[in-house]
N, C-alpha and C positions, 0 to 999 in steps of 0.2 A: 144370508150374508153375500154381498156382491163379490164375485171373484176378481182377483187382481189380474191385470193384463200386463204381460211382459213382451218386449220386442228384443229379439236377439239377432244382431249382425254377426255373421260367421257361424251360423247354426249348423252348417254341414261339417264342421271340424270336430276334432276330438273333444274339446271343451264344450262346444255347442251340444254335442250328444249328451254328455253328463249333466250339463246345466238344464237342458230340456227335460231330461228324465227326472231331475230333482224338482223342478218347478211344477211339472205335471202331477207329481206325487203330492205336492203341497196345494193342489187344486187351483193352480193358475190357468189362465188362458194364455197360451204361448204362441206368439207370432214369430216365425223365423224368416230370415232373408238370405237368399242365395243369388249369385250372379247369373245372368241369362247367358249361359254357356254350356254347350253339350259336354264339355270336358270336365266340368265340375261334378264330382261324385256326390250322390245323395244317399249312398248305401248305409251310412251310419245312422241316418234318421228315417229310413224306410219304415221301421216299425211304428213311427209316430204318425205317419201320413194318413192313416185311417182313423185316428183318434179325434173325437169331437172337439177337444180343447186345444188342438194343434192346427195351425194354419201356416202354409208356406207361401212366401211372396218373392217376386223378383225385385232386385234392387242392386245398386252398385255404389260403393263409397266414392268412386270417381265421378259420380253423377249427382250433384247436390239436389237437383230437382226431384229425383226419385226418393231421396232421403226425406225431403220435406213433405212430399205427398204421402209417404207411408206413415210418418208420424202424425200428420193431420188426419189421416183416415183411421188409423188404429187407435189413437189416443191412449198410448200405454202409460202405466204408472211407473214402470221401470224399463230402462233401456240398458242392455248389456252389449258393449262393443268388443267382440272377440275376433272380429274380422281383421285379416292382415295378409300381406305377402310375408309369410312367417319363416321362410328359409333364409338363414343368415348368409350362407354361401351364395345363393342365387341373387341376393341383394347387391352383390358386387357387379353382377352382369346386368341387372335391371334396376339401377338406382333411382331413375326418375319414376318408374312405375311404383317402386317400393315407397318412395316419398309421397306420391299421390294418394296411395291407399292408406299407408300407416300413419301419415301425418295430416295431410290436407283433408282426408276423409273424416278424421276425428273432428277437425274444425267445422266441417260441414254439419255433422251431427249436433255439435254444441250450438251452432248458429240456429239450426232448426228448433232446438229446444228453447233457446232464448226468445225466438220469434213466435213460438206457439204457446208453450205452457212451461214456465220455469219451475213448476212444482214437480216435474218429472225427475225421478232419481236416475242418475247416469253412472255407469261403471265403465272405466277404460282399462283394458288389459295391457299392462306393462310387462317388462321382461328384465331378467337379470343381465341381459346383454347391454343394457343401458349403462351398467357399471364398468364394463370393459376391463381396462387395466386398473383395477382398484388397488389401493395401497393397503386397506384394511384386510385383516384375515377373514373377517365376517362382515358382509355388507348389510347395512340397515337403512332406514328411511332418511338418515342424515348423511349417508355416504355420498360423496360427490360423484356425479356421472362422468364417465370418460369412455364413450362408445368407440368401438373399433370396427364398425361396419356401417354401411348405409342403413341397414335394418335397425341397428341400435340407435343411430342418430335420429332416424325418423320417429322412433318410439320415445326418445327424449323430448322431441318437439310435442308429441301427443300428450305426454305426461305434463309438461309445463303449460300447454294451452288449456288443459283440463283444470289445472290449478288456477290459471288466470280467470277463466270463466266462473269458477267457484267463488273467487274473491270479488271479481268485478260486478257480477250480476246475481249473486246470491243463489246460484244454481247448486243443487245437490249433485256434485260431480266428484267421484272418488276414483283413485288409482290403486290398482292391485299390482305390485311388482312381483310377479310370479317367477320363481326359479324353475329350472327344467322339471317337467312333469310328464310322466309316461303312462301308457295303458295299452291294452290290445287295440284300441281305436287310433293309435298313433299313425301318422302318415308314412307312406312307404319311403319317402326321401329323407327321413330323419335317421341319424346314425344308430340310435338304439333299435329302431324297428329293422333297419338294414342288418345289424349284427344278428339279431334273433332270427329273422327270416332266413338269412343266408346260412347260419350255422345249423339250423334245423334241416334245411334242404341238403346241406353237405352231409349231415349225419345219415340221411336216408338215400344218398347217392343221386340226388336230383340237381346238385350244383357242385362244381369242382373246387372253387376257392372264393375267398373274400378279400377285397382290397380296401384298405382304410387309409386315413391320413394321420393326424397327430394322436398317437396312442396315450400321450401323457397329459392331455388337457384334462383338468379336474372339474367336475360338475356336481352340483347339489341336486339329486334326483328324488322326486316324490311321485305320488300317484295322482292322476288327474281327478279322480273321484274326490279325494281329500281336498284338493285345491279348489274345486268348484264349490264345495261347501263353504270354504273361506270367502269366495266371491259372493255367495249369497248372504253371508253374515255381514260383509262390508256394506252391502246395499241396504240391509235392514237396520243399520245404525241410525240414530236420530240426527247425527251430524256427519257430514261428508269428511273424509280424511284419506290418507294414503297409507298403505300397509305392504310390508315385505312378507311374502308367503314362501316358506322354505322349510327344509328339514334340519338344517344346521350341520349336515354331514356331507362329506365330499368323497368322490371316488374318481379314479382315472378311467379313460376309455378302455385301457388294457384290463383293469379290474372288472369292468362291466363284461368284457369278453370272457374272462376267466370264470366269472360267476355263471354266465350263460352256458359255457362249455361244461361246467360241473353239473348243472341241472340236467343237461343232455347226456351226461355220462361220457363225455368226449375227453380223452387225455391229450392235452396240448403241451408241447415243449417249445419254449421261446429260444431263438438263436439270433446272434448278430446285434448290431447297434445302429441307431439312426435310421436312414432310409433303407438299410439292408436288414433291419430287424424283421423276423418272420416267425410264424408259429407252424410247427409240423405235427403230424399225428404219430401214432404208434409205429407206422410203417415209414416214417421219415418223409412223408409226402407233405409238400407245402400246402397248408390250409389257409393261412392269412399272410398277406404281404402288404408293404407300404408303398404308396405312390404320392409323389410330391404334389400332383395335381389336385389331391383332396385336401391340401392345406389351404387355409384362407390367406389372402394377401396380408391381413393383420390378424395374428392369432391371439385369442383370449385364453390364457393358460389356466386361470384359476377363478372359480366363482363359488362362493359359499355364503349362504344367507343367515341372518339373525332375525328371527321372527318373535322376539320377546314382546314387542308391542301388540302383535296379533294375538298372541297367547293370552296376554293380560286383558286387552280390551274386547276381543271377539270371543274369548274363551274357546279358541281354536287349537286343535292338536292334529298332528299327523298320526294316522292309524296303521298305515301299510308300509312295511319295510321294503328296501330295494330288492332283497332276495325274493320277497313275495310278489313284487311287481314283475320281476323277470320270469318267475315261475308261471304267473298268470298269462304273460305274453307268449311264453313258450307253449303252454297248453293250448292257447288260441291258434297258434301256427300249426300245431299238430292236428287239431280238429280240421283245419282247412286242408291240410295234405291228405288226410284220410278220406276227404270227399272227392279227391281227384280220380 
């Protein structure tokens, strides 16, 4: 039986790691794409580099010619676009770059598919940030988009253009609207990783304190491993469609901090309100404080997904709780510290 060939844009990221691992296990030949930049880490995928069924290529979503040549050369059966300027806060400082990568880059992939082989199955990674200031308590596939950042707005364009090409050119082009998902592979500049890494170092006297922004933003957190399984299921469907992938549960940043502290057996006590709110340890030493600079120009206070459609049509379920996610991430940080 001939092996399926998959092409992954954004292979060096968290989701790229878990998706590559899943596809190799399913006997795919996986081609990954990374930007030609010495600052882009590949440590997540280093374990794949010597595997016969994995190949790494240089490419850039801001360079349509590189996308076209890769697709023409590799002839994939499935293309997964996980690449993005994925930090919401950074998108306010780099809006043009964010739009070029997160929006126009997706259009470039779709154009290349249209002009080469429209039988290729395409997956576009969406985000709950597209909903922004949503009115519904739980957001599903019919919820109106109301993005509150350049990142969210660019992702809305990517979502809509994917649907356009699906309808106009009969391309298998699906969107996954993924809510927040974490793992030990999470990037250092994301708040969950920052909380876990910082509190672990504080616990062992390697860091003095942690500074955060909006403690009361609520998010729906799942595990990247679970969500990548949903991505795979979306592409294996006979008909392209759009799916919300979420746990249906929400927690505040403050609750995330408290859960992490509990696992680390750190006793925190919260004092004050607003920008003066802080957490102190048993010796009344300030461990966590708030700084306005970590607030976004437009805050998204509440996101919680409704994945009823995915559960019914994809037979998909979340398997890993937030407590288990945090425990896994803490254990990972502890292993790193023990190597120092």
